N, CA, C, O and CB atoms as a CASP TS submission, in Angstrom:
PFRMAT TS
TARGET T0000
AUTHOR 0000-0000-0000
METHOD Language model
MODEL 1
PARENT N/A
ATOM      1  N   MET     1     -97.092  -9.095  -8.437  1.00  0.00           N
ATOM      2  CA  MET     1     -97.877  -9.755  -7.424  1.00  0.00           C
ATOM      3  C   MET     1     -98.030  -8.788  -6.250  1.00  0.00           C
ATOM      4  O   MET     1     -97.065  -8.160  -5.815  1.00  0.00           O
ATOM      5  CB  MET     1     -97.217 -11.099  -6.982  1.00  0.00           C
ATOM      6  N   ASP     2     -99.240  -8.684  -5.756  1.00  0.00           N
ATOM      7  CA  ASP     2     -99.496  -7.813  -4.616  1.00  0.00           C
ATOM      8  C   ASP     2     -99.522  -8.630  -3.332  1.00  0.00           C
ATOM      9  O   ASP     2    -100.150  -9.686  -3.261  1.00  0.00           O
ATOM     10  CB  ASP     2    -100.821  -7.051  -4.799  1.00  0.00           C
ATOM     11  N   VAL     3     -98.839  -8.128  -2.335  1.00  0.00           N
ATOM     12  CA  VAL     3     -98.833  -8.750  -1.009  1.00  0.00           C
ATOM     13  C   VAL     3     -99.191  -7.653  -0.026  1.00  0.00           C
ATOM     14  O   VAL     3     -98.628  -6.559  -0.070  1.00  0.00           O
ATOM     15  CB  VAL     3     -97.432  -9.416  -0.661  1.00  0.00           C
ATOM     16  N   SER     4    -100.122  -7.946   0.856  1.00  0.00           N
ATOM     17  CA  SER     4    -100.575  -6.914   1.776  1.00  0.00           C
ATOM     18  C   SER     4     -99.528  -6.637   2.854  1.00  0.00           C
ATOM     19  O   SER     4     -98.765  -7.519   3.249  1.00  0.00           O
ATOM     20  CB  SER     4    -101.899  -7.322   2.418  1.00  0.00           C
ATOM     21  N   ARG     5     -99.516  -5.425   3.303  1.00  0.00           N
ATOM     22  CA  ARG     5     -98.619  -5.009   4.379  1.00  0.00           C
ATOM     23  C   ARG     5     -98.898  -5.814   5.658  1.00  0.00           C
ATOM     24  O   ARG     5     -97.981  -6.164   6.401  1.00  0.00           O
ATOM     25  CB  ARG     5     -98.773  -3.495   4.652  1.00  0.00           C
ATOM     26  N   THR     6    -100.172  -6.093   5.892  1.00  0.00           N
ATOM     27  CA  THR     6    -100.563  -6.875   7.065  1.00  0.00           C
ATOM     28  C   THR     6     -99.955  -8.269   7.013  1.00  0.00           C
ATOM     29  O   THR     6     -99.462  -8.774   8.022  1.00  0.00           O
ATOM     30  CB  THR     6    -102.090  -6.969   7.164  1.00  0.00           C
ATOM     31  N   HIS     7     -99.991  -8.891   5.839  1.00  0.00           N
ATOM     32  CA  HIS     7     -99.418 -10.234   5.686  1.00  0.00           C
ATOM     33  C   HIS     7     -97.908 -10.221   5.959  1.00  0.00           C
ATOM     34  O   HIS     7     -97.394 -11.091   6.663  1.00  0.00           O
ATOM     35  CB  HIS     7     -99.696 -10.777   4.266  1.00  0.00           C
ATOM     36  N   ILE     8     -97.216  -9.250   5.410  1.00  0.00           N
ATOM     37  CA  ILE     8     -95.769  -9.142   5.636  1.00  0.00           C
ATOM     38  C   ILE     8     -95.480  -8.930   7.118  1.00  0.00           C
ATOM     39  O   ILE     8     -94.564  -9.547   7.662  1.00  0.00           O
ATOM     40  CB  ILE     8     -95.170  -7.984   4.802  1.00  0.00           C
ATOM     41  N   ASN     9     -96.243  -8.071   7.769  1.00  0.00           N
ATOM     42  CA  ASN     9     -96.036  -7.827   9.199  1.00  0.00           C
ATOM     43  C   ASN     9     -96.261  -9.080  10.029  1.00  0.00           C
ATOM     44  O   ASN     9     -95.550  -9.316  11.006  1.00  0.00           O
ATOM     45  CB  ASN     9     -96.958  -6.724   9.683  1.00  0.00           C
ATOM     46  N   LYS    10     -97.243  -9.882   9.647  1.00  0.00           N
ATOM     47  CA  LYS    10     -97.500 -11.143  10.358  1.00  0.00           C
ATOM     48  C   LYS    10     -96.343 -12.127  10.156  1.00  0.00           C
ATOM     49  O   LYS    10     -95.925 -12.808  11.092  1.00  0.00           O
ATOM     50  CB  LYS    10     -98.827 -11.777   9.872  1.00  0.00           C
ATOM     51  N   LEU    11     -95.832 -12.191   8.923  1.00  0.00           N
ATOM     52  CA  LEU    11     -94.696 -13.079   8.656  1.00  0.00           C
ATOM     53  C   LEU    11     -93.454 -12.655   9.440  1.00  0.00           C
ATOM     54  O   LEU    11     -92.754 -13.497  10.003  1.00  0.00           O
ATOM     55  CB  LEU    11     -94.382 -13.101   7.156  1.00  0.00           C
ATOM     56  N   LEU    12     -93.184 -11.358   9.475  1.00  0.00           N
ATOM     57  CA  LEU    12     -92.026 -10.866  10.224  1.00  0.00           C
ATOM     58  C   LEU    12     -92.191 -11.115  11.718  1.00  0.00           C
ATOM     59  O   LEU    12     -91.229 -11.474  12.397  1.00  0.00           O
ATOM     60  CB  LEU    12     -91.816  -9.371   9.962  1.00  0.00           C
ATOM     61  N   ALA    13     -93.398 -10.928  12.231  1.00  0.00           N
ATOM     62  CA  ALA    13     -93.649 -11.187  13.657  1.00  0.00           C
ATOM     63  C   ALA    13     -93.465 -12.669  13.966  1.00  0.00           C
ATOM     64  O   ALA    13     -92.928 -13.017  15.017  1.00  0.00           O
ATOM     65  CB  ALA    13     -95.075 -10.730  14.055  1.00  0.00           C
ATOM     66  N   ALA    14     -93.905 -13.547  13.063  1.00  0.00           N
ATOM     67  CA  ALA    14     -93.718 -14.987  13.272  1.00  0.00           C
ATOM     68  C   ALA    14     -92.240 -15.346  13.275  1.00  0.00           C
ATOM     69  O   ALA    14     -91.805 -16.152  14.098  1.00  0.00           O
ATOM     70  CB  ALA    14     -94.453 -15.790  12.188  1.00  0.00           C
ATOM     71  N   ALA    15     -91.457 -14.761  12.368  1.00  0.00           N
ATOM     72  CA  ALA    15     -90.007 -15.006  12.334  1.00  0.00           C
ATOM     73  C   ALA    15     -89.355 -14.510  13.620  1.00  0.00           C
ATOM     74  O   ALA    15     -88.471 -15.170  14.167  1.00  0.00           O
ATOM     75  CB  ALA    15     -89.362 -14.314  11.107  1.00  0.00           C
ATOM     76  N   ARG    16     -89.787 -13.359  14.097  1.00  0.00           N
ATOM     77  CA  ARG    16     -89.262 -12.831  15.359  1.00  0.00           C
ATOM     78  C   ARG    16     -89.610 -13.776  16.511  1.00  0.00           C
ATOM     79  O   ARG    16     -88.763 -14.072  17.354  1.00  0.00           O
ATOM     80  CB  ARG    16     -89.825 -11.410  15.635  1.00  0.00           C
ATOM     81  N   ASP    17     -90.851 -14.245  16.543  1.00  0.00           N
ATOM     82  CA  ASP    17     -91.293 -15.146  17.612  1.00  0.00           C
ATOM     83  C   ASP    17     -90.549 -16.474  17.593  1.00  0.00           C
ATOM     84  O   ASP    17     -90.388 -17.113  18.633  1.00  0.00           O
ATOM     85  CB  ASP    17     -92.785 -15.397  17.498  1.00  0.00           C
ATOM     86  N   GLN    18     -90.093 -16.894  16.410  1.00  0.00           N
ATOM     87  CA  GLN    18     -89.305 -18.121  16.294  1.00  0.00           C
ATOM     88  C   GLN    18     -87.850 -17.916  16.696  1.00  0.00           C
ATOM     89  O   GLN    18     -87.089 -18.876  16.805  1.00  0.00           O
ATOM     90  CB  GLN    18     -89.370 -18.645  14.876  1.00  0.00           C
ATOM     91  N   GLY    19     -87.469 -16.661  16.917  1.00  0.00           N
ATOM     92  CA  GLY    19     -86.092 -16.365  17.287  1.00  0.00           C
ATOM     93  C   GLY    19     -85.153 -16.267  16.104  1.00  0.00           C
ATOM     94  O   GLY    19     -83.939 -16.404  16.258  1.00  0.00           O
ATOM     95  N   TRP    20     -85.707 -16.030  14.916  1.00  0.00           N
ATOM     96  CA  TRP    20     -84.894 -15.968  13.711  1.00  0.00           C
ATOM     97  C   TRP    20     -84.336 -14.587  13.446  1.00  0.00           C
ATOM     98  O   TRP    20     -83.267 -14.455  12.851  1.00  0.00           O
ATOM     99  CB  TRP    20     -85.693 -16.412  12.536  1.00  0.00           C
ATOM    100  N   LEU    21     -85.045 -13.550  13.880  1.00  0.00           N
ATOM    101  CA  LEU    21     -84.567 -12.197  13.624  1.00  0.00           C
ATOM    102  C   LEU    21     -85.052 -11.235  14.693  1.00  0.00           C
ATOM    103  O   LEU    21     -85.964 -11.531  15.464  1.00  0.00           O
ATOM    104  CB  LEU    21     -85.019 -11.724  12.251  1.00  0.00           C
ATOM    105  N   THR    22     -84.420 -10.087  14.712  1.00  0.00           N
ATOM    106  CA  THR    22     -84.795  -8.994  15.602  1.00  0.00           C
ATOM    107  C   THR    22     -85.326  -7.867  14.732  1.00  0.00           C
ATOM    108  O   THR    22     -84.724  -7.510  13.719  1.00  0.00           O
ATOM    109  CB  THR    22     -83.583  -8.517  16.486  1.00  0.00           C
ATOM    110  N   LEU    23     -86.451  -7.319  15.138  1.00  0.00           N
ATOM    111  CA  LEU    23     -87.056  -6.215  14.395  1.00  0.00           C
ATOM    112  C   LEU    23     -86.942  -4.946  15.219  1.00  0.00           C
ATOM    113  O   LEU    23     -87.326  -4.918  16.388  1.00  0.00           O
ATOM    114  CB  LEU    23     -88.539  -6.516  14.049  1.00  0.00           C
ATOM    115  N   GLU    24     -86.419  -3.904  14.611  1.00  0.00           N
ATOM    116  CA  GLU    24     -86.429  -2.609  15.280  1.00  0.00           C
ATOM    117  C   GLU    24     -87.820  -2.012  15.127  1.00  0.00           C
ATOM    118  O   GLU    24     -88.450  -2.170  14.081  1.00  0.00           O
ATOM    119  CB  GLU    24     -85.335  -1.653  14.696  1.00  0.00           C
ATOM    120  N   PRO    25     -88.302  -1.331  16.154  1.00  0.00           N
ATOM    121  CA  PRO    25     -89.653  -0.779  16.075  1.00  0.00           C
ATOM    122  C   PRO    25     -89.798   0.273  14.969  1.00  0.00           C
ATOM    123  O   PRO    25     -88.824   0.895  14.543  1.00  0.00           O
ATOM    124  CB  PRO    25     -90.034  -0.171  17.409  1.00  0.00           C
ATOM    125  N   ARG    26     -91.010   0.446  14.533  1.00  0.00           N
ATOM    126  CA  ARG    26     -91.395   1.465  13.547  1.00  0.00           C
ATOM    127  C   ARG    26     -90.651   1.353  12.216  1.00  0.00           C
ATOM    128  O   ARG    26     -90.122   2.345  11.714  1.00  0.00           O
ATOM    129  CB  ARG    26     -91.161   2.830  14.123  1.00  0.00           C
ATOM    130  N   GLY    27     -90.612   0.162  11.652  1.00  0.00           N
ATOM    131  CA  GLY    27     -90.055  -0.007  10.310  1.00  0.00           C
ATOM    132  C   GLY    27     -88.544   0.088  10.216  1.00  0.00           C
ATOM    133  O   GLY    27     -88.001   0.408   9.159  1.00  0.00           O
ATOM    134  N   GLY    28     -87.869  -0.188  11.310  1.00  0.00           N
ATOM    135  CA  GLY    28     -86.406  -0.131  11.300  1.00  0.00           C
ATOM    136  C   GLY    28     -85.792  -1.364  10.662  1.00  0.00           C
ATOM    137  O   GLY    28     -86.427  -2.056   9.867  1.00  0.00           O
ATOM    138  N   GLN    29     -84.564  -1.621  11.021  1.00  0.00           N
ATOM    139  CA  GLN    29     -83.833  -2.744  10.439  1.00  0.00           C
ATOM    140  C   GLN    29     -84.328  -4.081  10.963  1.00  0.00           C
ATOM    141  O   GLN    29     -84.906  -4.187  12.046  1.00  0.00           O
ATOM    142  CB  GLN    29     -82.353  -2.603  10.721  1.00  0.00           C
ATOM    143  N   MET    30     -84.077  -5.096  10.147  1.00  0.00           N
ATOM    144  CA  MET    30     -84.284  -6.477  10.550  1.00  0.00           C
ATOM    145  C   MET    30     -82.897  -7.109  10.630  1.00  0.00           C
ATOM    146  O   MET    30     -82.116  -7.023   9.682  1.00  0.00           O
ATOM    147  CB  MET    30     -85.236  -7.255   9.542  1.00  0.00           C
ATOM    148  N   LEU    31     -82.598  -7.729  11.734  1.00  0.00           N
ATOM    149  CA  LEU    31     -81.294  -8.365  11.917  1.00  0.00           C
ATOM    150  C   LEU    31     -81.477  -9.842  12.194  1.00  0.00           C
ATOM    151  O   LEU    31     -82.264 -10.225  13.059  1.00  0.00           O
ATOM    152  CB  LEU    31     -80.511  -7.697  13.063  1.00  0.00           C
ATOM    153  N   LEU    32     -80.743 -10.683  11.453  1.00  0.00           N
ATOM    154  CA  LEU    32     -80.787 -12.109  11.733  1.00  0.00           C
ATOM    155  C   LEU    32     -80.130 -12.378  13.078  1.00  0.00           C
ATOM    156  O   LEU    32     -79.096 -11.792  13.403  1.00  0.00           O
ATOM    157  CB  LEU    32     -80.094 -12.915  10.612  1.00  0.00           C
ATOM    158  N   GLU    33     -80.732 -13.261  13.852  1.00  0.00           N
ATOM    159  CA  GLU    33     -80.121 -13.666  15.111  1.00  0.00           C
ATOM    160  C   GLU    33     -78.879 -14.488  14.797  1.00  0.00           C
ATOM    161  O   GLU    33     -78.891 -15.276  13.852  1.00  0.00           O
ATOM    162  CB  GLU    33     -81.123 -14.475  15.996  1.00  0.00           C
ATOM    163  N   PRO    34     -77.801 -14.321  15.572  1.00  0.00           N
ATOM    164  CA  PRO    34     -76.546 -15.011  15.260  1.00  0.00           C
ATOM    165  C   PRO    34     -76.682 -16.533  15.137  1.00  0.00           C
ATOM    166  O   PRO    34     -76.098 -17.127  14.231  1.00  0.00           O
ATOM    167  CB  PRO    34     -75.533 -14.695  16.318  1.00  0.00           C
ATOM    168  N   GLY    35     -77.431 -17.163  16.020  1.00  0.00           N
ATOM    169  CA  GLY    35     -77.595 -18.618  15.940  1.00  0.00           C
ATOM    170  C   GLY    35     -78.314 -19.047  14.673  1.00  0.00           C
ATOM    171  O   GLY    35     -77.955 -20.055  14.065  1.00  0.00           O
ATOM    172  N   PHE    36     -79.323 -18.290  14.273  1.00  0.00           N
ATOM    173  CA  PHE    36     -80.055 -18.590  13.049  1.00  0.00           C
ATOM    174  C   PHE    36     -79.160 -18.367  11.835  1.00  0.00           C
ATOM    175  O   PHE    36     -79.177 -19.157  10.891  1.00  0.00           O
ATOM    176  CB  PHE    36     -81.327 -17.725  12.949  1.00  0.00           C
ATOM    177  N   HIS    37     -78.386 -17.300  11.859  1.00  0.00           N
ATOM    178  CA  HIS    37     -77.458 -17.017  10.764  1.00  0.00           C
ATOM    179  C   HIS    37     -76.458 -18.164  10.611  1.00  0.00           C
ATOM    180  O   HIS    37     -76.154 -18.577   9.492  1.00  0.00           O
ATOM    181  CB  HIS    37     -76.713 -15.682  11.009  1.00  0.00           C
ATOM    182  N   GLN    38     -75.955 -18.672  11.716  1.00  0.00           N
ATOM    183  CA  GLN    38     -74.999 -19.776  11.672  1.00  0.00           C
ATOM    184  C   GLN    38     -75.656 -21.037  11.097  1.00  0.00           C
ATOM    185  O   GLN    38     -75.038 -21.749  10.306  1.00  0.00           O
ATOM    186  CB  GLN    38     -74.438 -20.059  13.082  1.00  0.00           C
ATOM    187  N   ARG    39     -76.903 -21.316  11.489  1.00  0.00           N
ATOM    188  CA  ARG    39     -77.618 -22.477  10.944  1.00  0.00           C
ATOM    189  C   ARG    39     -77.833 -22.328   9.445  1.00  0.00           C
ATOM    190  O   ARG    39     -77.725 -23.306   8.705  1.00  0.00           O
ATOM    191  CB  ARG    39     -78.969 -22.661  11.653  1.00  0.00           C
ATOM    192  N   LEU    40     -78.137 -21.109   8.985  1.00  0.00           N
ATOM    193  CA  LEU    40     -78.305 -20.884   7.548  1.00  0.00           C
ATOM    194  C   LEU    40     -77.004 -21.136   6.792  1.00  0.00           C
ATOM    195  O   LEU    40     -77.010 -21.756   5.728  1.00  0.00           O
ATOM    196  CB  LEU    40     -78.795 -19.457   7.287  1.00  0.00           C
ATOM    197  N   GLN    41     -75.891 -20.656   7.341  1.00  0.00           N
ATOM    198  CA  GLN    41     -74.595 -20.881   6.687  1.00  0.00           C
ATOM    199  C   GLN    41     -74.287 -22.376   6.624  1.00  0.00           C
ATOM    200  O   GLN    41     -73.782 -22.858   5.611  1.00  0.00           O
ATOM    201  CB  GLN    41     -73.465 -20.130   7.437  1.00  0.00           C
ATOM    202  N   HIS    42     -74.580 -23.103   7.681  1.00  0.00           N
ATOM    203  CA  HIS    42     -74.336 -24.545   7.709  1.00  0.00           C
ATOM    204  C   HIS    42     -75.197 -25.242   6.661  1.00  0.00           C
ATOM    205  O   HIS    42     -74.721 -26.132   5.957  1.00  0.00           O
ATOM    206  CB  HIS    42     -74.624 -25.122   9.114  1.00  0.00           C
ATOM    207  N   TRP    43     -76.463 -24.842   6.556  1.00  0.00           N
ATOM    208  CA  TRP    43     -77.371 -25.433   5.588  1.00  0.00           C
ATOM    209  C   TRP    43     -76.867 -25.197   4.158  1.00  0.00           C
ATOM    210  O   TRP    43     -76.875 -26.120   3.344  1.00  0.00           O
ATOM    211  CB  TRP    43     -78.785 -24.855   5.763  1.00  0.00           C
ATOM    212  N   ILE    44     -76.434 -23.984   3.847  1.00  0.00           N
ATOM    213  CA  ILE    44     -75.917 -23.676   2.513  1.00  0.00           C
ATOM    214  C   ILE    44     -74.669 -24.506   2.216  1.00  0.00           C
ATOM    215  O   ILE    44     -74.507 -25.015   1.107  1.00  0.00           O
ATOM    216  CB  ILE    44     -75.599 -22.172   2.391  1.00  0.00           C
ATOM    217  N   ALA    45     -73.789 -24.642   3.207  1.00  0.00           N
ATOM    218  CA  ALA    45     -72.585 -25.453   3.020  1.00  0.00           C
ATOM    219  C   ALA    45     -72.962 -26.898   2.701  1.00  0.00           C
ATOM    220  O   ALA    45     -72.364 -27.511   1.816  1.00  0.00           O
ATOM    221  CB  ALA    45     -71.690 -25.397   4.279  1.00  0.00           C
ATOM    222  N   LEU    46     -73.940 -27.444   3.407  1.00  0.00           N
ATOM    223  CA  LEU    46     -74.372 -28.817   3.130  1.00  0.00           C
ATOM    224  C   LEU    46     -74.963 -28.939   1.732  1.00  0.00           C
ATOM    225  O   LEU    46     -74.732 -29.936   1.047  1.00  0.00           O
ATOM    226  CB  LEU    46     -75.398 -29.273   4.170  1.00  0.00           C
ATOM    227  N   GLU    47     -75.721 -27.935   1.303  1.00  0.00           N
ATOM    228  CA  GLU    47     -76.281 -27.951  -0.055  1.00  0.00           C
ATOM    229  C   GLU    47     -75.177 -27.942  -1.101  1.00  0.00           C
ATOM    230  O   GLU    47     -75.264 -28.648  -2.106  1.00  0.00           O
ATOM    231  CB  GLU    47     -77.212 -26.749  -0.269  1.00  0.00           C
ATOM    232  N   LEU    48     -74.139 -27.148  -0.869  1.00  0.00           N
ATOM    233  CA  LEU    48     -73.023 -27.097  -1.824  1.00  0.00           C
ATOM    234  C   LEU    48     -72.296 -28.436  -1.888  1.00  0.00           C
ATOM    235  O   LEU    48     -71.944 -28.896  -2.974  1.00  0.00           O
ATOM    236  CB  LEU    48     -72.035 -25.981  -1.438  1.00  0.00           C
ATOM    237  N   VAL    49     -72.070 -29.060  -0.745  1.00  0.00           N
ATOM    238  CA  VAL    49     -71.400 -30.364  -0.724  1.00  0.00           C
ATOM    239  C   VAL    49     -72.254 -31.404  -1.428  1.00  0.00           C
ATOM    240  O   VAL    49     -71.741 -32.213  -2.201  1.00  0.00           O
ATOM    241  CB  VAL    49     -71.106 -30.807   0.723  1.00  0.00           C
ATOM    242  N   TRP    50     -73.547 -31.385  -1.165  1.00  0.00           N
ATOM    243  CA  TRP    50     -74.455 -32.343  -1.801  1.00  0.00           C
ATOM    244  C   TRP    50     -74.464 -32.149  -3.317  1.00  0.00           C
ATOM    245  O   TRP    50     -74.431 -33.125  -4.067  1.00  0.00           O
ATOM    246  CB  TRP    50     -75.885 -32.193  -1.235  1.00  0.00           C
ATOM    247  N   THR    51     -74.507 -30.910  -3.765  1.00  0.00           N
ATOM    248  CA  THR    51     -74.491 -30.619  -5.200  1.00  0.00           C
ATOM    249  C   THR    51     -73.180 -31.078  -5.823  1.00  0.00           C
ATOM    250  O   THR    51     -73.176 -31.667  -6.904  1.00  0.00           O
ATOM    251  CB  THR    51     -74.701 -29.115  -5.451  1.00  0.00           C
ATOM    252  N   TRP    52     -72.063 -30.809  -5.141  1.00  0.00           N
ATOM    253  CA  TRP    52     -70.761 -31.276  -5.652  1.00  0.00           C
ATOM    254  C   TRP    52     -70.749 -32.790  -5.787  1.00  0.00           C
ATOM    255  O   TRP    52     -70.236 -33.333  -6.766  1.00  0.00           O
ATOM    256  CB  TRP    52     -69.614 -30.820  -4.724  1.00  0.00           C
ATOM    257  N   TRP    53     -71.319 -33.468  -4.792  1.00  0.00           N
ATOM    258  CA  TRP    53     -71.355 -34.938  -4.840  1.00  0.00           C
ATOM    259  C   TRP    53     -72.179 -35.418  -6.028  1.00  0.00           C
ATOM    260  O   TRP    53     -71.790 -36.359  -6.720  1.00  0.00           O
ATOM    261  CB  TRP    53     -71.935 -35.510  -3.529  1.00  0.00           C
ATOM    262  N   LEU    54     -73.324 -34.765  -6.264  1.00  0.00           N
ATOM    263  CA  LEU    54     -74.176 -35.158  -7.398  1.00  0.00           C
ATOM    264  C   LEU    54     -73.470 -34.948  -8.731  1.00  0.00           C
ATOM    265  O   LEU    54     -73.545 -35.803  -9.613  1.00  0.00           O
ATOM    266  CB  LEU    54     -75.487 -34.366  -7.378  1.00  0.00           C
ATOM    267  N   VAL    55     -72.789 -33.824  -8.886  1.00  0.00           N
ATOM    268  CA  VAL    55     -72.082 -33.523 -10.126  1.00  0.00           C
ATOM    269  C   VAL    55     -70.938 -34.510 -10.337  1.00  0.00           C
ATOM    270  O   VAL    55     -70.710 -34.986 -11.449  1.00  0.00           O
ATOM    271  CB  VAL    55     -71.548 -32.076 -10.110  1.00  0.00           C
ATOM    272  N   ARG    56     -70.237 -34.805  -9.279  1.00  0.00           N
ATOM    273  CA  ARG    56     -69.116 -35.745  -9.372  1.00  0.00           C
ATOM    274  C   ARG    56     -69.597 -37.139  -9.730  1.00  0.00           C
ATOM    275  O   ARG    56     -68.915 -37.858 -10.461  1.00  0.00           O
ATOM    276  CB  ARG    56     -68.338 -35.786  -8.058  1.00  0.00           C
ATOM    277  N   ALA    57     -70.763 -37.537  -9.226  1.00  0.00           N
ATOM    278  CA  ALA    57     -71.287 -38.873  -9.486  1.00  0.00           C
ATOM    279  C   ALA    57     -71.870 -39.025 -10.889  1.00  0.00           C
ATOM    280  O   ALA    57     -72.057 -40.141 -11.375  1.00  0.00           O
ATOM    281  CB  ALA    57     -72.341 -39.209  -8.468  1.00  0.00           C
ATOM    282  N   ALA    58     -72.153 -37.900 -11.534  1.00  0.00           N
ATOM    283  CA  ALA    58     -72.808 -37.962 -12.866  1.00  0.00           C
ATOM    284  C   ALA    58     -71.870 -38.412 -13.953  1.00  0.00           C
ATOM    285  O   ALA    58     -72.271 -38.513 -15.112  1.00  0.00           O
ATOM    286  CB  ALA    58     -73.378 -36.611 -13.241  1.00  0.00           C
TER
END
């Protein structure tokens, strides 16, 4: 599947504008913002608990 560089740059800029990540200029690293990283970890933990509950109930 081909995805244009322009599309990827727009998506990364939108994520940056939402406060989800920091972009280093000129193609450098992308770093998740600490608060967003913590929310992602919490979300994954909830998914694991929910899955465990479903398996246990089956």
